[in-house]
N, C-alpha and C positions, 0 to 999 in steps of 0.2 A: 908299127901299124901300116906296113907297106906291102903291096901286092898280095893281099889276103884273098883266099878263096873261101867265100862265105856261103853256107847253106842255111836257108830259112825254111822251116816246116811250118806253114801257116795256111789254113784253108780259106780264110776270109780275105777277099781281094782288096777290101779297103785297108785292112791291117797290113797287107803286103805292100801296098802303095805307100803307106805312112812309114813303114820301116825302111823301105828303099829311099824315101825322101830324107829320113834321118841320117842314113849313111851318106847320101849325096851331100847333105848340108855340112857334114864333118870334113869334107874334102879328103877322104881316105883313098889311098891308092888301092883299088880293088882289082885283083887278077880275074876274079869270077864271082858272080852273085847269082845264085840259083834259088828258085822257090819251088817247094813241093806242097801240093794241096792235100796229100794223104800220106799216111805212114807206110803204106805198101809200096808206092812208087819211090819214096825216100829210101827205104831199105834196099830195094832193088838197085837203085843208083849207088848207094854206099858200098854194096858188095862188088859191083863193077869197078868202082873207083879204087877199092882196095886191091882188087886183082891187077889193076893198071898201075898201082903205086902212086895214086894221085888223090889221097884223102884230103878233105877240106881242112882248113885251118881252124874253123869254128862251125858249130852247129847251134843255131838258135831254134828252139823247139817249143811249139805250142802243145799243150797236153790234150786239148779238145780237137781231135781230127778224126775224119772218117777212115774206115777200113782197118787200119791199125792205129790206135790212139797213141799219143805222145808218151804215155807211161810205158806202154809195151815197147815202143821204139827205144826208149831210154834203157830198158832192161836188155833188149837185144844188142844195142850198141855196146853197153858196158860189160856184157857177158861174152862178147866175141873178141878173141885175142887180137885180131887184125884191126878192129874198129875202136877198141876201148881207149886208145890214146887221143881220140878226137875230143877236144874240149866242148862240153855241152852246157848250154845256158838255157834255162827255161824262161819263156816269156808268155804268160798265160793270164786268163781271167780268173783262174781257180785260186782260191785262198784256203782250200781244204787242207787241214793239218796232215792228213795221210799223204797228200801229194808232196808236201814239203819234206816229210819224213822219208819218202821214197827217193826223192832227189838227193838228200843227204846220204842215204844208204848206198846210192849208186855214184857218189862222188861228183855230182854236178858242180860246175864251177860257179854257178849262181842261179838264184831263183828270183824272178821279177814278176810283179803284178803289172799287167798292161795299164798304163796311165791314160788319162783323158786328154791331157794337153801335149801338144807336139814338143814343146821344150822339155817336158819330162821324159818323153820317149827318146828324144835326142840324147839326153843325159844318160839314160840307161844304155842305149846303143854305144855311146862313147865309152862308158865303163866296161861294157862287154868286150869291145875291141881292144881296149887298153889291157885287159886281163888276159887276152889271147896271146900266148907265148908258145912258139913252136921252134 
């Protein structure tokens, strides 16, 4: 868990702050931490990063985002040969069975429901980062 390049797709600024705090509290060596508020900007960045040979080590993806939602981002990432190797973890408020099914279909590394307590979020973030192997 050292020198990770982490991308977080999350449109809620409060959730962005909490996720960043969870990462900080874990004392993880982060090479880069980037937030995207919508799927359109995220996909644009991922294609540029792919062309530059600098894909992130992990993508933490909310399903409820503007412009291009997380479900469509997941489909695009996992359907693109250059991007499909990016480990994707879903962190969302959705508990809809069809979302969980789609995540399994597209080989997400994990599906997590956003918790209410910081200690639970920190536990989820720690688990995500521990599962991130590149």
